[in-house]
C-alpha positions, 0 to 999 in steps of 0.5 A: 938386188943389193943388200943393205950393207952394200947400199950403205957402203956405196952411199958412204962414198958419195962425199968422196966421189963429190970430191975426187969424182973427176979425177977418178974418171980421168984416170979411168979413161987413161987405163982403159984406153991404155989397155983397150986402144980399140975403144978409141974407135968409138969414143969422141976424142974432142970430148976427151980432150976438153974433159967434157966426157970425164966430167960427164961420167963423174956425174953419172957415177955420183948420181948412181952412188946417190941413187943406188937404192932407187935406180929407177930415179935415174932412169931418164938419165939412163936412157939419155945415155943409152941413146948415145950409146946406141948410136955410137955402137957401144954393146954389152960386151963393153960393160965388163971392161968399164967395170974393171977399169973404173975399180982400178981407177977408184983403187989408184985415186983413193989409195988405201982409202979404197978398202977391199970392202969398198971396192967389193961393194962398188963391184956388186953396185956396178954390176947393177948399174951396168945391167940397167944400161944393157937392159935399156940399150938392148931394147933401143938396139932392137927397136932401131933394127926392127922399125920399118926401114931400120938397121943395125949399127951403121949404114952406108948413105951417099951424099946426095947434095951439098949445100952452103948455108952461111959462112960456117955451116953446110948441109948434107943431104944423105940417101941410103946407098941401097936405095931402100926405105929409111926409117922416120925420126922424131924432131930434134933427134940426131944421127951419128957419122962415122969417118975414116980420115986419111992419116988418122989411127982411129975412126971418128964418130960425131953426132948431128942433129937432123935439121929438116922434117921427118918423112923424107927419103933423105936425112939432112944434117947441117955441120958447123965448120970449126976453126982450125984442125988442131982439135978433133972437132976442127978436124971432123968438121973441116974434113966434112967441109973441105974433103967430102963431096956430093956422091961420097959415102958416109957411114950412118947410124939410125936416128937416136936421141930424147930431146924431141918435141912433144906432139901430145901438147897443143899449147904455144911452142917457143923455139930458141936457138943460138948458132948452129943450135938452130938445127933441131929447132928447124926440124921441130918447127917444120914438123909442128906446121905440117902436123899441127897447123893451128898450134902457135909458134915463136921461133927466135934465133940468135946469131952474130950477123947474117954471114953466119946465119944459116938456113935463113931463107928456109926459116923466113918462108915458113914464117909467112904462116899466120901461126908462125912469129919469127924473131932475129937477133944479131949481136954484131950486125953488119952495115948491110945487115942494117940497110937490108933489115936482115934482123929484128933485134940487135943484141942478146935475147934477155929475160926483159925481152922474153917477158914482154914477147913470149907466151911465158905463162902457157908455152912450151920452151925448147932451146939449143945453142952454145952453153952461155946462151943456153945458160942465159935462156935457162936462167931467164925462163926460171926467173919469169917463173916457167916451170921446169916441165916446160923447159927442154933443152939440148947439149951437143956432146956429153950433157953439161949443166946449165947451173952450177949447183946441178953439176953433181947430179946432172949428166 
């Protein structure tokens, strides 16, 4: 437990973190990777280059400072980050390294303003925060390892099938190389893929949503091929699309993630996706129709056109069920799309359309896709009076914010 003086000092730094938080976390990563380049085997290089990781960490540090006297309040955030850490292989021995370089970064950025008293307080506070993460993640590692079919860290999987779903998305069906049982997962969860690419100094780890229903003898991921290879995201997705073949071996983590479908509810569920955000939504759709066949589902997908609309036929087949209402939005349909009536609405998903066509008053809403899409959906739902406890969303990568005023405390 922290003494009151330490708590007071930490809380007094909150306004400073609001202003300098991202500068501190940027310097932190520079220092840590400079002294421990081996950690680049774990961290996502694309998120570093796009500054998403720095922003997310700044938000986490800000939240920890603001709630230092009540860390229970940010336990959901700790668990969410814990899922990511467990799937990446972050271990307890990494936390002292992080703490050392975070203090060095605070000193570097704030200069004389970072007094010995402030640094001592932050050293104590970091110890409490690190212990919270270590404790949560230890439970997650134990659960992943001890569950039926579970394992530690990464396990070899064979690419059993590789299926092109659209011009930009390909599915990979992965089976355990040892032929042994694999654990089930919750619809909406993801796995990490660890890649060693020829010519690359460090390994690359990427997390991909599981796009099929749980309970099968394989995991399926559906990967979007990013344009170009100059950025790390493009490098990884192009490697998967262009180099990985059926029969190849990939290193895979056990499923993780807290963006999952609540199967205790029986209210109508509205699943909204944009682009490759369809992957966790399809897993949820398949799970509901199998486990809750009477539950009403509204499945809404937005894409540019049929050329980039992945898994369309699979969803269309499920949509023949009376309980499933599927609507497709194309904002740039081809002439062939119009002739063959491959979509239902031309344009974007709007608040007005949602208000007239989905169960706003009683539905549970889950959505995933590009950040602009999610911002628009989130705002529309709030404008329509949907309470926050019925709104659930997933980001690909470090947790971002859907509202500017939330960015300081959302990680």
